[in-house]
C-alpha positions in Angstrom: 20.9 -82.3 3.1 21.7 -79.8 0.4 19.1 -77.0 -0.1 18.0 -76.5 -3.7 17.8 -73.0 -5.3 14.2 -73.8 -6.2 11.8 -76.5 -5.0 9.7 -78.6 -7.4 6.6 -76.9 -5.8 7.8 -73.5 -6.6 8.7 -74.4 -10.2 5.1 -75.8 -10.6 3.7 -72.6 -9.1 5.8 -70.5 -11.5 4.7 -72.5 -14.4 1.0 -72.3 -13.4 1.2 -68.6 -13.2 2.0 -68.3 -16.9 0.1 -71.1 -18.6 -3.5 -71.9 -19.5 -5.1 -74.3 -17.1 -8.2 -76.2 -18.0 -10.7 -77.5 -15.5 -12.1 -81.0 -15.6 -15.7 -80.1 -16.5 -14.5 -78.0 -19.4 -12.3 -80.7 -20.8 -15.1 -83.3 -20.4 -17.3 -81.0 -22.5 -14.6 -80.5 -25.1 -13.9 -84.3 -25.6 -15.9 -84.5 -28.8 -14.4 -81.4 -30.3 -12.3 -82.5 -33.2 -10.1 -79.4 -32.7 -9.0 -80.5 -29.2 -6.2 -83.1 -28.6 -5.9 -84.4 -25.1 -2.2 -85.5 -24.4 -1.4 -87.9 -21.6 2.2 -87.6 -20.4 2.0 -90.2 -17.7 4.3 -93.2 -17.7 2.9 -96.2 -19.6 2.6 -98.1 -16.4 0.3 -95.4 -14.9 -2.0 -95.8 -18.0 -2.0 -99.6 -17.7 -2.8 -99.4 -14.0 -5.3 -96.5 -14.0 -6.7 -96.3 -17.5 -6.7 -93.2 -19.7 -8.9 -90.6 -21.2 -10.6 -92.1 -24.4 -9.1 -90.7 -27.5 -6.1 -89.2 -25.7 -2.7 -89.3 -27.3 0.1 -90.8 -25.2 3.4 -88.8 -25.3 5.8 -89.9 -22.5 7.1 -87.0 -20.4 10.6 -87.7 -21.5 9.9 -87.4 -25.2 7.4 -84.5 -25.3 9.8 -81.7 -26.4 11.2 -83.9 -29.1 7.9 -85.1 -30.4 6.4 -81.5 -30.8 9.6 -80.2 -32.5 9.3 -80.4 -36.3 13.1 -80.3 -36.6 13.5 -83.2 -34.3 14.0 -86.8 -35.8 11.3 -87.8 -33.2 8.6 -85.4 -34.3 5.1 -86.8 -34.4 2.7 -85.5 -37.0 -0.2 -85.1 -34.6 1.7 -82.1 -33.0 2.0 -80.4 -36.4 -1.9 -80.1 -36.6 -3.6 -76.8 -36.0 -5.5 -77.9 -32.9 -5.7 -77.0 -29.2 -3.6 -79.4 -27.2 -4.4 -80.1 -23.5 -1.7 -82.0 -21.6 -2.3 -84.0 -18.4 -0.5 -86.1 -15.9 -1.8 -87.6 -12.7 -2.1 -84.5 -10.5 -1.2 -81.5 -12.7 2.4 -81.0 -11.6 4.3 -82.7 -14.5 1.9 -81.3 -17.1 2.3 -77.8 -15.7 6.1 -78.0 -16.1 5.7 -79.6 -19.5 3.4 -77.0 -20.9 5.6 -74.1 -19.5 8.6 -75.7 -21.3 6.6 -76.2 -24.6 5.5 -72.5 -24.3 9.1 -71.5 -24.0 9.7 -73.5 -27.3 6.9 -71.6 -29.0 4.3 -74.4 -28.9 0.9 -73.3 -27.7 -0.7 -75.7 -25.3 -2.8 -75.9 -22.1 -2.9 -78.4 -19.2 -5.6 -80.1 -17.1 -5.2 -78.2 -13.8 -5.8 -81.1 -11.4 -4.8 -84.0 -13.6 -6.2 -87.4 -14.2 -6.9 -88.2 -10.6 -9.5 -85.3 -10.4 -10.7 -86.4 -13.9 -11.6 -89.7 -12.3 -13.2 -88.2 -9.1 -15.3 -86.0 -11.3 -16.7 -88.8 -13.4 -14.7 -88.3 -16.6 -14.8 -91.2 -18.9 -11.9 -93.7 -18.5 -10.8 -96.4 -20.9 -8.8 -99.4 -19.7 -6.1 -100.9 -21.9 -6.6 -104.3 -23.3 -5.2 -107.0 -21.0 -1.8 -108.5 -22.1 -2.1 -112.1 -23.1 
């Protein structure tokens, strides 16, 4: 097996050392703040299976950099607003890498340190998608 120059875990650790991390109770208390946008980068199947944070914006991991870039043909207006963006995934690994990349682009964001799984464990509200008919 070929040895990688960097492991995924070390990349996450590097990202976490330079980005803002938000704890679950702090994000729960900020849910009603109109200046906070919670961004879910999990796959659509994860959201269908596990539910999602009410009011969160879904931005699939593979499109995030394009959706936040005003010069991209895929730019989404929500990311042009002057708000605090808190990204999350299931466990905090993908969102840490995402926020570090966005920070490199000059986009200010934070991430939910332990992700959606910890959100659920700590009793954060969860909305389930409408069943498909």
